[in-house]
ZADO-1210 file (C-alpha; in nm, 4 decimals, padded with zeros to 6 digits):
<atoms>
<atom x="01.1439" y="-02.7027" z="01.5355" code="MET" pos="1"/>
<atom x="01.4525" y="-02.6387" z="01.7531" code="GLY" pos="2"/>
<atom x="01.7881" y="-02.8047" z="01.7034" code="LEU" pos="3"/>
<atom x="01.7118" y="-03.0432" z="01.9887" code="ASP" pos="4"/>
<atom x="01.4067" y="-03.1812" z="01.8051" code="GLY" pos="5"/>
<atom x="01.3668" y="-03.4615" z="01.5560" code="TYR" pos="6"/>
<atom x="01.5203" y="-03.2687" z="01.2667" code="GLY" pos="7"/>
<atom x="01.8183" y="-03.1720" z="01.4812" code="ALA" pos="8"/>
<atom x="01.8681" y="-03.5288" z="01.5949" code="GLY" pos="9"/>
<atom x="01.8826" y="-03.6516" z="01.2376" code="VAL" pos="10"/>
<atom x="02.1178" y="-03.3688" z="01.1508" code="PHE" pos="11"/>
<atom x="02.3427" y="-03.4511" z="01.4436" code="LYS" pos="12"/>
<atom x="02.3578" y="-03.8255" z="01.3814" code="LYS" pos="13"/>
<atom x="02.3437" y="-03.8552" z="01.0054" code="GLN" pos="14"/>
<atom x="02.6885" y="-03.7098" z="00.9187" code="PRO" pos="15"/>
<atom x="02.8761" y="-03.9130" z="01.1782" code="SER" pos="16"/>
<atom x="02.7021" y="-04.2333" z="01.0666" code="LEU" pos="17"/>
<atom x="02.8006" y="-04.1664" z="00.7087" code="LEU" pos="18"/>
<atom x="03.1589" y="-04.0966" z="00.8079" code="LEU" pos="19"/>
<atom x="03.1724" y="-04.4077" z="01.0233" code="LEU" pos="20"/>
<atom x="03.0243" y="-04.6086" z="00.7390" code="LYS" pos="21"/>
<atom x="03.2990" y="-04.4872" z="00.5029" code="ASP" pos="22"/>
<atom x="03.5725" y="-04.5812" z="00.7492" code="ASP" pos="23"/>
<atom x="03.4259" y="-04.9256" z="00.8148" code="LEU" pos="24"/>
<atom x="03.3924" y="-04.9762" z="00.4412" code="HIS" pos="25"/>
<atom x="03.7662" y="-04.9199" z="00.4153" code="PHE" pos="26"/>
<atom x="03.8255" y="-05.1778" z="00.6872" code="CYS" pos="27"/>
<atom x="03.5945" y="-05.4268" z="00.5183" code="ILE" pos="28"/>
<atom x="03.7797" y="-05.3777" z="00.1899" code="VAL" pos="29"/>
<atom x="04.1156" y="-05.4583" z="00.3444" code="ILE" pos="30"/>
<atom x="03.9756" y="-05.7356" z="00.5661" code="PHE" pos="31"/>
<atom x="03.9817" y="-06.0077" z="00.2916" code="PRO" pos="32"/>
<atom x="04.3473" y="-05.9296" z="00.2327" code="ILE" pos="33"/>
<atom x="04.4266" y="-06.0057" z="00.5971" code="LEU" pos="34"/>
<atom x="04.1720" y="-06.2858" z="00.6322" code="ARG" pos="35"/>
<atom x="04.4211" y="-06.5701" z="00.5482" code="PRO" pos="36"/>
<atom x="04.6396" y="-06.4512" z="00.8313" code="ASN" pos="37"/>
<atom x="04.3457" y="-06.4534" z="01.0703" code="LEU" pos="38"/>
<atom x="04.2457" y="-06.7990" z="00.9562" code="LEU" pos="39"/>
<atom x="04.5992" y="-06.9188" z="00.9933" code="SER" pos="40"/>
<atom x="04.6033" y="-06.7715" z="01.3422" code="CYS" pos="41"/>
<atom x="04.3038" y="-06.9831" z="01.4275" code="LYS" pos="42"/>
<atom x="04.4477" y="-07.2950" z="01.2664" code="GLN" pos="43"/>
<atom x="04.8032" y="-07.2772" z="01.3893" code="ALA" pos="44"/>
<atom x="05.0012" y="-07.1289" z="01.6743" code="GLU" pos="45"/>
<atom x="05.2629" y="-07.0186" z="01.4191" code="SER" pos="46"/>
<atom x="05.0416" y="-06.7416" z="01.2822" code="MET" pos="47"/>
<atom x="05.2237" y="-06.4180" z="01.2115" code="ASN" pos="48"/>
<atom x="05.1535" y="-06.2096" z="01.5217" code="ARG" pos="49"/>
<atom x="05.2622" y="-05.9027" z="01.3287" code="ARG" pos="50"/>
<atom x="04.9654" y="-05.9346" z="01.0879" code="SER" pos="51"/>
<atom x="04.7234" y="-05.9455" z="01.3773" code="ILE" pos="52"/>
<atom x="04.8796" y="-05.6355" z="01.5270" code="SER" pos="53"/>
<atom x="04.8511" y="-05.4508" z="01.1977" code="VAL" pos="54"/>
<atom x="04.4875" y="-05.5486" z="01.1615" code="THR" pos="55"/>
<atom x="04.4030" y="-05.4401" z="01.5133" code="LEU" pos="56"/>
<atom x="04.5932" y="-05.1157" z="01.4613" code="ALA" pos="57"/>
<atom x="04.3987" y="-05.0360" z="01.1430" code="ILE" pos="58"/>
<atom x="04.0672" y="-05.1090" z="01.3145" code="LEU" pos="59"/>
<atom x="04.1680" y="-04.8872" z="01.6058" code="SER" pos="60"/>
<atom x="04.2649" y="-04.6062" z="01.3717" code="ILE" pos="61"/>
<atom x="03.9309" y="-04.6333" z="01.1904" code="CYS" pos="62"/>
<atom x="03.7465" y="-04.6175" z="01.5206" code="LEU" pos="63"/>
<atom x="03.9507" y="-04.3197" z="01.6469" code="VAL" pos="64"/>
<atom x="03.9021" y="-04.1268" z="01.3220" code="VAL" pos="65"/>
<atom x="03.5288" y="-04.1931" z="01.3288" code="SER" pos="66"/>
<atom x="03.5009" y="-04.0815" z="01.6892" code="LEU" pos="67"/>
<atom x="03.7026" y="-03.7650" z="01.6148" code="TRP" pos="68"/>
<atom x="03.4860" y="-03.6807" z="01.3165" code="GLN" pos="69"/>
<atom x="03.1708" y="-03.7360" z="01.5206" code="TRP" pos="70"/>
<atom x="03.3036" y="-03.5086" z="01.7952" code="GLN" pos="71"/>
<atom x="03.3875" y="-03.2360" z="01.5429" code="GLN" pos="72"/>
<atom x="03.0439" y="-03.2586" z="01.3852" code="THR" pos="73"/>
<atom x="02.8705" y="-03.2562" z="01.7211" code="ASP" pos="74"/>
<atom x="03.0755" y="-02.9564" z="01.8351" code="ALA" pos="75"/>
<atom x="02.9873" y="-02.7681" z="01.5182" code="ARG" pos="76"/>
<atom x="02.6172" y="-02.8419" z="01.5626" code="LEU" pos="77"/>
<atom x="02.6288" y="-02.7308" z="01.9259" code="LYS" pos="78"/>
<atom x="02.7914" y="-02.4067" z="01.8156" code="HIS" pos="79"/>
<atom x="02.5177" y="-02.3501" z="01.5575" code="LEU" pos="80"/>
<atom x="02.2552" y="-02.4305" z="01.8176" code="GLU" pos="81"/>
<atom x="02.4009" y="-02.1715" z="02.0540" code="GLN" pos="82"/>
<atom x="02.3992" y="-01.9123" z="01.7758" code="GLN" pos="83"/>
<atom x="02.0353" y="-01.9882" z="01.6982" code="LEU" pos="84"/>
<atom x="01.9374" y="-01.9620" z="02.0639" code="LEU" pos="85"/>
<atom x="02.1228" y="-01.6307" z="02.0897" code="ALA" pos="86"/>
<atom x="01.9397" y="-01.4971" z="01.7846" code="GLN" pos="87"/>
<atom x="01.6070" y="-01.6079" z="01.9285" code="ARG" pos="88"/>
<atom x="01.6897" y="-01.4378" z="02.2567" code="GLU" pos="89"/>
<atom x="01.7828" y="-01.1159" z="02.0767" code="ASP" pos="90"/>
<atom x="01.4560" y="-01.1284" z="01.8840" code="THR" pos="91"/>
<atom x="01.2600" y="-01.1962" z="02.2010" code="SER" pos="92"/>
<atom x="01.4280" y="-00.9033" z="02.3769" code="LEU" pos="93"/>
<atom x="01.3482" y="-00.6760" z="02.0825" code="SER" pos="94"/>
<atom x="00.9829" y="-00.7772" z="02.0875" code="VAL" pos="95"/>
<atom x="00.9608" y="-00.7355" z="02.4655" code="ARG" pos="96"/>
<atom x="01.1204" y="-00.3918" z="02.4451" code="SER" pos="97"/>
<atom x="00.8717" y="-00.2953" z="02.1718" code="LEU" pos="98"/>
<atom x="00.5636" y="-00.3948" z="02.3695" code="VAL" pos="99"/>
<atom x="00.6995" y="-00.3111" z="02.7158" code="LYS" pos="100"/>
<atom x="00.5340" y="00.0308" z="02.7090" code="ASP" pos="101"/>
<atom x="00.1892" y="00.0188" z="02.5443" code="PRO" pos="102"/>
<atom x="00.1982" y="00.3938" z="02.4848" code="SER" pos="103"/>
<atom x="00.5206" y="00.3497" z="02.2876" code="ASP" pos="104"/>
<atom x="00.3565" y="00.0805" z="02.0764" code="SER" pos="105"/>
<atom x="00.0609" y="00.3038" z="02.0009" code="ARG" pos="106"/>
<atom x="00.2985" y="00.5862" z="01.9223" code="SER" pos="107"/>
<atom x="00.4958" y="00.3667" z="01.6823" code="ALA" pos="108"/>
<atom x="00.1751" y="00.2479" z="01.5183" code="GLU" pos="109"/>
<atom x="00.0507" y="00.6034" z="01.4881" code="ALA" pos="110"/>
<atom x="00.3792" y="00.7119" z="01.3332" code="ARG" pos="111"/>
<atom x="00.3625" y="00.4237" z="01.0884" code="TYR" pos="112"/>
<atom x="00.0069" y="00.5093" z="00.9883" code="GLN" pos="113"/>
<atom x="00.1025" y="00.8738" z="00.9456" code="THR" pos="114"/>
<atom x="00.3986" y="00.7831" z="00.7260" code="LEU" pos="115"/>
<atom x="00.1810" y="00.5453" z="00.5262" code="GLU" pos="116"/>
<atom x="-00.0790" y="00.8174" z="00.4686" code="ALA" pos="117"/>
<atom x="00.1911" y="01.0666" z="00.3708" code="MET" pos="118"/>
<atom x="00.3389" y="00.8141" z="00.1285" code="THR" pos="119"/>
<atom x="00.0001" y="00.7539" z="-00.0338" code="ALA" pos="120"/>
<atom x="-00.0600" y="01.1266" z="-00.0600" code="GLN" pos="121"/>
<atom x="00.2824" y="01.1849" z="-00.2136" code="LEU" pos="122"/>
<atom x="00.2178" y="00.9034" z="-00.4596" code="GLN" pos="123"/>
<atom x="-00.1067" y="01.0676" z="-00.5657" code="GLN" pos="124"/>
<atom x="00.0721" y="01.3988" z="-00.6065" code="GLN" pos="125"/>
<atom x="00.3406" y="01.2355" z="-00.8186" code="VAL" pos="126"/>
<atom x="00.0768" y="01.0751" z="-01.0395" code="GLU" pos="127"/>
<atom x="-00.1059" y="01.4053" z="-01.0714" code="ALA" pos="128"/>
<atom x="00.2164" y="01.5819" z="-01.1668" code="LEU" pos="129"/>
<atom x="00.2898" y="01.3122" z="-01.4209" code="GLN" pos="130"/>
<atom x="-00.0543" y="01.3623" z="-01.5714" code="ASN" pos="131"/>
<atom x="00.0097" y="01.7338" z="-01.5930" code="GLU" pos="132"/>
<atom x="00.3425" y="01.6697" z="-01.7648" code="ILE" pos="133"/>
<atom x="00.1692" y="01.4436" z="-02.0148" code="ASP" pos="134"/>
<atom x="-00.0897" y="01.7120" z="-02.0776" code="LEU" pos="135"/>
<atom x="00.1811" y="01.9680" z="-02.1408" code="LEU" pos="136"/>
<atom x="00.3631" y="01.7356" z="-02.3783" code="LYS" pos="137"/>
<atom x="00.0459" y="01.6625" z="-02.5764" code="GLN" pos="138"/>
<atom x="-00.0895" y="02.0108" z="-02.6094" code="SER" pos="139"/>
<atom x="00.1549" y="02.2654" z="-02.4778" code="GLY" pos="140"/>
<atom x="-00.1168" y="02.4139" z="-02.2548" code="ALA" pos="141"/>
<atom x="-00.3595" y="02.3157" z="-01.9814" code="MET" pos="142"/>
<atom x="-00.5505" y="02.6390" z="-01.9189" code="VAL" pos="143"/>
<atom x="-00.8007" y="02.8353" z="-02.1182" code="ARG" pos="144"/>
<atom x="-00.6843" y="03.1248" z="-02.3302" code="SER" pos="145"/>
<atom x="-00.7285" y="03.4438" z="-02.1296" code="GLY" pos="146"/>
<atom x="-00.7895" y="03.6479" z="-02.4437" code="LEU" pos="147"/>
<atom x="-01.0506" y="03.4454" z="-02.6277" code="SER" pos="148"/>
<atom x="-01.2056" y="03.2679" z="-02.3288" code="GLY" pos="149"/>
<atom x="-01.1848" y="02.9383" z="-02.5196" code="ASN" pos="150"/>
<atom x="-01.0054" y="02.6254" z="-02.3963" code="PRO" pos="151"/>
<atom x="-00.6960" y="02.4797" z="-02.5507" code="ILE" pos="152"/>
<atom x="-00.7329" y="02.1019" z="-02.5751" code="ALA" pos="153"/>
<atom x="-00.4833" y="01.9270" z="-02.3501" code="SER" pos="154"/>
<atom x="-00.5593" y="01.5563" z="-02.3791" code="THR" pos="155"/>
<atom x="-00.6807" y="01.3040" z="-02.6288" code="GLY" pos="156"/>
<atom x="-00.9989" y="01.2427" z="-02.4258" code="VAL" pos="157"/>
<atom x="-01.2847" y="01.3438" z="-02.6585" code="PRO" pos="158"/>
<atom x="-01.5106" y="01.6340" z="-02.5735" code="TYR" pos="159"/>
<atom x="-01.8852" y="01.5809" z="-02.5764" code="GLY" pos="160"/>
<atom x="-02.1758" y="01.5578" z="-02.3338" code="PRO" pos="161"/>
<atom x="-02.1775" y="01.2863" z="-02.0654" code="VAL" pos="162"/>
<atom x="-02.5074" y="01.2810" z="-01.8780" code="GLU" pos="163"/>
<atom x="-02.4012" y="01.0559" z="-01.5908" code="HIS" pos="164"/>
<atom x="-02.0388" y="00.9556" z="-01.5407" code="TRP" pos="165"/>
<atom x="-01.9718" y="00.6292" z="-01.3560" code="THR" pos="166"/>
<atom x="-01.6149" y="00.5559" z="-01.4560" code="GLY" pos="167"/>
<atom x="-01.3576" y="00.5667" z="-01.7332" code="GLY" pos="168"/>
<atom x="-01.1490" y="00.8504" z="-01.8814" code="PRO" pos="169"/>
<atom x="-01.2232" y="01.1989" z="-01.7522" code="LYS" pos="170"/>
<atom x="-01.2818" y="01.4911" z="-01.9866" code="ARG" pos="171"/>
<atom x="-01.1116" y="01.8242" z="-01.9289" code="ASN" pos="172"/>
<atom x="-01.3314" y="02.0312" z="-01.6952" code="TRP" pos="173"/>
<atom x="-01.6011" y="01.7606" z="-01.7086" code="GLY" pos="174"/>
<atom x="-01.8284" y="01.7095" z="-01.4055" code="HIS" pos="175"/>
<atom x="-01.6497" y="01.3768" z="-01.3487" code="GLU" pos="176"/>
<atom x="-01.3429" y="01.5779" z="-01.2453" code="GLN" pos="177"/>
<atom x="-01.5257" y="01.6490" z="-00.9166" code="ALA" pos="178"/>
<atom x="-01.5354" y="01.2766" z="-00.8277" code="THR" pos="179"/>
<atom x="-01.2725" y="01.1156" z="-00.6062" code="GLY" pos="180"/>
<atom x="-01.0312" y="01.2890" z="-00.3750" code="GLU" pos="181"/>
<atom x="-00.8925" y="01.6337" z="-00.4580" code="PRO" pos="182"/>
<atom x="-00.6345" y="01.6278" z="-00.7367" code="ASP" pos="183"/>
<atom x="-00.6008" y="01.9965" z="-00.8179" code="THR" pos="184"/>
<atom x="-00.3082" y="02.1030" z="-00.6046" code="TYR" pos="185"/>
<atom x="-00.2972" y="02.4709" z="-00.6893" code="GLN" pos="186"/>
<atom x="-00.5468" y="02.7434" z="-00.7609" code="ALA" pos="187"/>
<atom x="-00.6143" y="02.8244" z="-01.1239" code="GLY" pos="188"/>
<atom x="-00.8101" y="02.7380" z="-01.4347" code="ASP" pos="189"/>
<atom x="-00.6987" y="02.3728" z="-01.4458" code="ILE" pos="190"/>
<atom x="-00.8490" y="02.0776" z="-01.6316" code="VAL" pos="191"/>
<atom x="-00.8696" y="01.8550" z="-01.3198" code="THR" pos="192"/>
<atom x="-01.1689" y="02.0502" z="-01.1827" code="ALA" pos="193"/>
<atom x="-01.5284" y="02.0848" z="-01.3012" code="TRP" pos="194"/>
<atom x="-01.6329" y="02.4036" z="-01.4796" code="ALA" pos="195"/>
<atom x="-01.9753" y="02.4811" z="-01.6293" code="PRO" pos="196"/>
<atom x="-02.0213" y="02.5328" z="-02.0020" code="LYS" pos="197"/>
<atom x="-02.0319" y="02.9108" z="-01.9886" code="ALA" pos="198"/>
<atom x="-01.8841" y="03.1664" z="-01.7555" code="GLN" pos="199"/>
<atom x="-02.1238" y="03.4075" z="-01.5817" code="ASP" pos="200"/>
<atom x="-02.4157" y="03.2190" z="-01.7379" code="GLY" pos="201"/>
<atom x="-02.6415" y="03.2025" z="-01.4342" code="GLY" pos="202"/>
<atom x="-02.7585" y="02.9003" z="-01.2329" code="GLU" pos="203"/>
<atom x="-02.5642" y="02.5729" z="-01.2634" code="GLU" pos="204"/>
<atom x="-02.5617" y="02.2591" z="-01.0497" code="TRP" pos="205"/>
<atom x="-02.3296" y="01.9659" z="-00.9803" code="LEU" pos="206"/>
<atom x="-02.4553" y="01.6348" z="-00.8382" code="GLN" pos="207"/>
<atom x="-02.2259" y="01.3789" z="-00.6767" code="LEU" pos="208"/>
<atom x="-02.3097" y="01.0167" z="-00.5910" code="ASP" pos="209"/>
<atom x="-02.1409" y="00.8227" z="-00.3087" code="TYR" pos="210"/>
<atom x="-02.0904" y="00.4532" z="-00.2485" code="GLU" pos="211"/>
<atom x="-02.2836" y="00.4251" z="00.0786" code="GLU" pos="212"/>
<atom x="-02.5597" y="00.6147" z="00.2545" code="SER" pos="213"/>
<atom x="-02.4571" y="00.7850" z="00.5766" code="MET" pos="214"/>
<atom x="-02.5917" y="01.0257" z="00.8386" code="ASP" pos="215"/>
<atom x="-02.4384" y="01.3447" z="00.7022" code="VAL" pos="216"/>
<atom x="-02.2949" y="01.5934" z="00.9501" code="SER" pos="217"/>
<atom x="-02.0928" y="01.8171" z="00.7163" code="GLN" pos="218"/>
<atom x="-02.0268" y="01.8788" z="00.3483" code="ILE" pos="219"/>
<atom x="-01.6944" y="02.0189" z="00.2258" code="ASN" pos="220"/>
<atom x="-01.6681" y="02.1686" z="-00.1218" code="VAL" pos="221"/>
<atom x="-01.3170" y="02.2201" z="-00.2596" code="ILE" pos="222"/>
<atom x="-01.3228" y="02.5218" z="-00.4918" code="GLU" pos="223"/>
<atom x="-01.0144" y="02.5685" z="-00.7078" code="SER" pos="224"/>
<atom x="-01.0915" y="02.8752" z="-00.9258" code="HIS" pos="225"/>
<atom x="-01.3060" y="03.1861" z="-00.8765" code="ASN" pos="226"/>
<atom x="-01.4675" y="03.0564" z="-00.5534" code="PRO" pos="227"/>
<atom x="-01.7727" y="03.2094" z="-00.3883" code="GLY" pos="228"/>
<atom x="-02.0453" y="03.1390" z="-00.6448" code="ALA" pos="229"/>
<atom x="-02.2142" y="02.8594" z="-00.4443" code="ILE" pos="230"/>
<atom x="-02.5776" y="02.9525" z="-00.3791" code="SER" pos="231"/>
<atom x="-02.7185" y="02.6320" z="-00.2277" code="LYS" pos="232"/>
<atom x="-02.6098" y="02.2903" z="-00.1033" code="VAL" pos="233"/>
<atom x="-02.8523" y="01.9999" z="-00.0672" code="THR" pos="234"/>
<atom x="-02.8416" y="01.6354" z="00.0390" code="ALA" pos="235"/>
<atom x="-03.0594" y="01.3837" z="-00.1436" code="ILE" pos="236"/>
<atom x="-03.2035" y="01.1279" z="00.0981" code="ASP" pos="237"/>
<atom x="-03.2786" y="00.7640" z="00.0264" code="GLU" pos="238"/>
<atom x="-03.6257" y="00.8508" z="-00.1061" code="THR" pos="239"/>
<atom x="-03.4803" y="01.0901" z="-00.3630" code="GLY" pos="240"/>
<atom x="-03.5951" y="01.4058" z="-00.1833" code="GLN" pos="241"/>
<atom x="-03.3610" y="01.7040" z="-00.1677" code="GLU" pos="242"/>
<atom x="-03.2958" y="01.8418" z="00.1786" code="VAL" pos="243"/>
<atom x="-03.1478" y="02.1917" z="00.1876" code="VAL" pos="244"/>
<atom x="-02.8310" y="02.2009" z="00.3984" code="VAL" pos="245"/>
<atom x="-02.7364" y="02.5600" z="00.3254" code="TRP" pos="246"/>
<atom x="-02.8645" y="02.8430" z="00.1066" code="GLU" pos="247"/>
<atom x="-02.7405" y="03.2002" z="00.0843" code="GLY" pos="248"/>
<atom x="-02.4576" y="03.4198" z="-00.0421" code="THR" pos="249"/>
<atom x="-02.0961" y="03.3375" z="00.0256" code="MET" pos="250"/>
<atom x="-01.8321" y="03.5886" z="00.1231" code="ASP" pos="251"/>
<atom x="-01.6269" y="03.7114" z="-00.1746" code="PRO" pos="252"/>
<atom x="-01.2906" y="03.5441" z="-00.2280" code="SER" pos="253"/>
<atom x="-00.9880" y="03.6033" z="-00.4429" code="LYS" pos="254"/>
<atom x="-01.0257" y="03.4763" z="-00.7967" code="SER" pos="255"/>
<atom x="-00.7059" y="03.2727" z="-00.7885" code="ASN" pos="256"/>
<atom x="-00.7549" y="03.0891" z="-00.4600" code="GLU" pos="257"/>
<atom x="-00.7893" y="02.7228" z="-00.3591" code="LEU" pos="258"/>
<atom x="-01.0320" y="02.6971" z="-00.0678" code="ILE" pos="259"/>
<atom x="-01.2483" y="02.4454" z="00.1154" code="THR" pos="260"/>
<atom x="-01.6000" y="02.5723" z="00.1831" code="SER" pos="261"/>
<atom x="-01.7547" y="02.3944" z="00.4832" code="GLU" pos="262"/>
<atom x="-02.1300" y="02.3459" z="00.5221" code="PHE" pos="263"/>
<atom x="-02.2335" y="02.1905" z="00.8566" code="PRO" pos="264"/>
<atom x="-02.5600" y="01.9952" z="00.8559" code="VAL" pos="265"/>
<atom x="-02.7884" y="02.1209" z="01.1337" code="VAL" pos="266"/>
<atom x="-03.0531" y="01.8519" z="01.1060" code="ASP" pos="267"/>
<atom x="-02.8817" y="01.5239" z="01.0250" code="THR" pos="268"/>
<atom x="-03.0016" y="01.3643" z="00.7028" code="VAL" pos="269"/>
<atom x="-02.9189" y="01.0173" z="00.5730" code="ARG" pos="270"/>
<atom x="-02.8062" y="01.0433" z="00.2142" code="ALA" pos="271"/>
<atom x="-02.5754" y="00.9058" z="-00.0528" code="ASN" pos="272"/>
<atom x="-02.6078" y="01.1953" z="-00.2998" code="LYS" pos="273"/>
<atom x="-02.5172" y="01.5632" z="-00.2726" code="LEU" pos="274"/>
<atom x="-02.5995" y="01.8569" z="-00.4984" code="LYS" pos="275"/>
<atom x="-02.4159" y="02.1900" z="-00.5191" code="VAL" pos="276"/>
<atom x="-02.5842" y="02.4889" z="-00.6863" code="TYR" pos="277"/>
<atom x="-02.3939" y="02.7837" z="-00.8314" code="LEU" pos="278"/>
<atom x="-02.4995" y="03.1310" z="-00.9341" code="ASP" pos="279"/>
<atom x="-02.2158" y="03.2013" z="-01.1743" code="THR" pos="280"/>
<atom x="-02.3170" y="03.5664" z="-01.2095" code="THR" pos="281"/>
<atom x="-02.1989" y="03.6328" z="-00.8541" code="ARG" pos="282"/>
<atom x="-01.8297" y="03.5761" z="-00.9273" code="VAL" pos="283"/>
<atom x="-01.6877" y="03.6678" z="-01.2658" code="SER" pos="284"/>
<atom x="-01.5087" y="03.4013" z="-01.4687" code="GLY" pos="285"/>
<atom x="-01.5347" y="03.0244" z="-01.4621" code="TRP" pos="286"/>
<atom x="-01.6225" y="02.8913" z="-01.1160" code="ASN" pos="287"/>
<atom x="-01.4545" y="02.5554" z="-01.0689" code="GLU" pos="288"/>
<atom x="-01.4970" y="02.2730" z="-00.8158" code="ILE" pos="289"/>
<atom x="-01.2332" y="02.0060" z="-00.7619" code="ASP" pos="290"/>
<atom x="-01.4089" y="01.7672" z="-00.5194" code="ALA" pos="291"/>
<atom x="-01.6926" y="01.7375" z="-00.2671" code="VAL" pos="292"/>
<atom x="-01.6480" y="01.5488" z="00.0599" code="GLN" pos="293"/>
<atom x="-01.9344" y="01.3997" z="00.2606" code="MET" pos="294"/>
<atom x="-01.8665" y="01.3535" z="00.6349" code="ILE" pos="295"/>
<atom x="-02.0824" y="01.1363" z="00.8607" code="GLY" pos="296"/>
<atom x="-02.1771" y="01.1658" z="01.2270" code="ASN" pos="297"/>
<atom x="-01.9390" y="00.8791" z="01.3053" code="ASP" pos="298"/>
<atom x="-01.6425" y="01.0709" z="01.1631" code="GLY" pos="299"/>
<atom x="-01.6132" y="00.8644" z="00.8464" code="ASN" pos="300"/>
<atom x="-01.5996" y="01.0446" z="00.5146" code="ASN" pos="301"/>
<atom x="-01.6547" y="00.9645" z="00.1490" code="GLN" pos="302"/>
<atom x="-01.5596" y="01.1070" z="-00.1876" code="TRP" pos="303"/>
<atom x="-01.7908" y="01.0828" z="-00.4867" code="ALA" pos="304"/>
<atom x="-01.7817" y="00.7833" z="-00.7219" code="ILE" pos="305"/>
<atom x="-02.0105" y="00.9176" z="-00.9975" code="SER" pos="306"/>
<atom x="-02.1460" y="01.2513" z="-01.1132" code="SER" pos="307"/>
<atom x="-02.3757" y="01.4583" z="-01.3304" code="SER" pos="308"/>
<atom x="-02.4215" y="01.8323" z="-01.3885" code="ALA" pos="309"/>
<atom x="-02.6356" y="02.0943" z="-01.5572" code="SER" pos="310"/>
<atom x="-02.3459" y="02.1471" z="-01.7985" code="SER" pos="311"/>
<atom x="-01.9703" y="02.1059" z="-01.8312" code="SER" pos="312"/>
<atom x="-01.7166" y="02.2959" z="-02.0324" code="TYR" pos="313"/>
<atom x="-01.6295" y="01.9686" z="-02.2071" code="SER" pos="314"/>
<atom x="-01.9881" y="01.9168" z="-02.3356" code="ASP" pos="315"/>
</atoms>
């Protein structure tokens, strides 16, 4: 409500009424003292005219003081009202300047969304780095020994087989490491990616489950160590049938390279599960996958929420 509304009216009138009340109270207090003189004035022509003058003077002073106080209060409130109106006008001008050019508004919104996405990504990176620091503090290592080919434990998460992961702590190099968005930010033999039980052991597979079914247009596999061993990619439709998206031999890549292998879907299939097959004899060493992205015809994409695999190094 503005200052000219009900609340403002009360605020304007209330202080002056209180002040006037205080002044009149003073007059009422002194009135009994002068009352005999007033009565004597009424009863006799010999009343002291000086007492009447004093009484009238005091009443006049009370009235003048009250009027002055009311004027001061009213002036102060008018000044505050002008300040408020000026602030409102400034705000209105700012809003009008913001929406004056729709393209500028869209540009500002786009910049805000970009900054928000960058902030979220940086936050994820910070959390990932913190996890890596914790791993280093707990074990002093987060990669397998290059001499023995055996892992050095890096967390307190117990090793052991997990047939189907749907949530909870993630084991080092477990198939559950391939769920969610990518969190392995550099190439290498790192615990935040899935690796099969044995290196160069032959055929292995990784299955990812997604929250919603979608018409799949492309599948992206993020490989973080010894890429190039993928032999087949399939989508599992709503009836449980596997539909081959791609099958063949990939081009050789460097062993220490973080890449995204893209597999376009020629014949669109509606699915909420994907399966990636590896022939680990094709590329020496552990072949590791960080995440698998499913992209729909409408441009939306999903990351896996649960997983299973033929084997995991953490089994």
